[in-house]
N, C-alpha and C positions, 0 to 999 in steps of 0.2 A: 429541451434536452432530457428533462425528467421524464416526459411521456415516452420518448424514444427508448430510454433505459428500461422502463416498465414493460414496454412492448417486447423488447428483446428478451427480457426475463421470462415473460409468458410463453414466447415462442420456444425458448430453451426447455421450459417445463413440459410443453406439449410434445416436443420432439423426444424428450427423455421418456415420456409415457409410451409413445409409439414404439420406441426402440426396445422398451422393456417387455411389451406384450408378446411378441413372437418367442422371446427367450423363455417366457413362462409357459407358453402353450406347447412348445416342441417336446420337452421331456414328457408331458402327459401323453402325447400321441405315441412316443416311443415306448413308454411303459405299457400302454394298452396293446400296442402291436406285439411287444415281447410277451405279454401275457397270453395273447391268442396263439403265438407260436409255441409257447410252452404247452398249452392245452392240446394243440394239434399233435405235438410230439408225444405227449402222454397217451393220447388216444391211439396213435399208430402203434406205440410200443405195447399196448394192452390188447392186441388183437392179432389173430392169425387168419389166413385165408386159404381154404382148400383149393388147390389149383385144378385138379382133374377128377374124372370119375363121376359117380352119381351125385356127389355133393359139391360139384364144381362151383366155384365162386362164392361158396358159403363162407361167411365171416363169423368168427367165434371170439368172444371176449375171453381174455386170459389174464392171469395175475402178472404183475411185474415184480420181480425179485432180483437181488444181486446175483450175478453169475447165471441168470436165466436168459438163454439166447435162442429164441426160435430160429430154426434153420431158415435162412433167407429164401424168399420166393424163387429167385433166380437159381439158387443151388438146388432147391427141391425139384424145380422143373427139369433141370439137367439130370439129377439123380434118377427121376422116373422115366426119363428118356433112355437112360442107360439100362434100367431094369425092364422097360417095356410098359406100355400103357395099361395092359391087362394082366393083373396078378391073380387071376382066377385059380384057385387051388393052392395058392402059396400059404405057407405058415411063416408068420413074421414075429420077431421079438424086438420090441423097442425098449432096450435095456435101461436107458436113462431118459425116460419119456418127457419130463419137463412139461411143456405146453401141449404135448401130444401131436405136434405138427406132422411128424414122420409117420407115426402109427396110424393116425386118422387118414392121412393121405393114402396109405397102403390099403386101408379098409375101403375107402372111397373107390378104389380101383379094383375091387373085387376079391381081395385076399380072403382065403377061407378061414383063417384064424390070425388074430393079432393080439399079442399079449403086451401090454404096456406096464412097465415096472417103474415106480417112482418112490423114493424114500421120504420125500417131504410130505407131511400130512395134509397141508393145505392144497398142494398141487395135486396129490392123489385124489382128494375129494372133488376138486374141480374137474379132473379128468372124468370121473364117474358121472358128473353132471353133464359134461359135453357128450359123452357116449349116450346117455339117456336122451338128451335133446335131439341127437341125430337118429336115434333108433338103431344104433350100430350093434346089431345082434352078434356079429362075429368078433367083437372086441371085448377083451377081458382086462380090467384094470386091477393091478395088485400093488399094494403099498409094501415095499420091501427093498432089499439090497440087490443091486444089479448083478454083482458077482455071484451071489447065491442063486439068482435066477438063471444065470448062464451055466452054472454048474449043476443044475437040477436034473440033468440027464435027458432032457427033451432035445429033439433035433429040429433045426429051423432052416427054411429055404433062404431067408435073408434075416440078418441081424443088424439092427441100427445101433451104432455106438457113437454117442455124442456126450462124453463125460464132461464135467466142469473143466474149463480150460485152466483154471487156477489150481486144479488138483493134480494128483499123481496116479491116476487110475488107468492110464492108457495101456501100459504093458500088461498088467494083470487082466484087464478086460480083453485085450487081443488074445492072450493065451487061452482064456476060458472060452471065448467066442469061437476060436479056431476048432476047438474040440466039440462045440455044440452045433456045428454045421451039418446039415444033411448032405448027401452026396450031390455035388454040383452046386452047393449053396454059396451064397455071397455075403460079404460083410461090408456095410457102409461105415466108414470111419470119418468123423469130423474132428479136426484137430487144429491147434494154433500153429502148427508147422508141418512141413511135408515129411512123409515117411517113405524112405527109399526101399527098393527091393532088398537091398543088403540088410537093412534094419529089420525088415519084415521076415526074412528067411528063417530066423530061429523059431518063429511061430508057425512055420509051414505055410506061409502066405506070400502072395505076390500081387503086385498092383495091376489091376486090369484097366482102370480109368482114373483120371485125376483132374481136378479143377481147383484153381485158386481164385477166390472172390473176396477181395478186401482182406480181412484178417482170418478168413476161413479157408482151410485146406481140406478139400473133400476128396475122399478116396473110395473107390470100389475095389474090394479085394476078393481074391479067390484062393482056393487051396492050390499048393504046388502040385 
């Protein structure tokens, strides 16, 4: 009877060890998997891809910062379907350049002049590096204020407006952009909400195209 008791105790200890092993191993695998997912997400967030034109499929590393939202690929593809694939001869102002996704996309499609304005020192420096890397001779990068750039007196065939969603620059930007358009020019507005024609009318603008993609409301606007 004593031997039976010892045997039972040994079996219980062995079963306890076996039961404990998977429990210890599973969290390690989950942690490793979570780490890989985090690295993938970080890599994806720190990169933009040019969709069309001479630099099509080119991937460019960009900084990640709060409130920095590269225009999603789907939205950019739709925007440049609206504008047309060939922007030869166009003068473009990317007033809140950020990662440069919109301005570089326009340059890739043949725009004659692209001016990218960015107030953040690090982002402006990175934009200059990207322009140099691509050899984008038609692109000018300026560190400065978007509203000042819009009010500088130049006329543009298309103006890209993508202010910080958390800010209050939309009305002032639209007012200045409407006055900076060349005849027949267009404004691309990216916002956290839809802008109706009634709301746009005081700026002398009307909605020509509209798309909602997730939290992004994309508008193509023209003069009344």
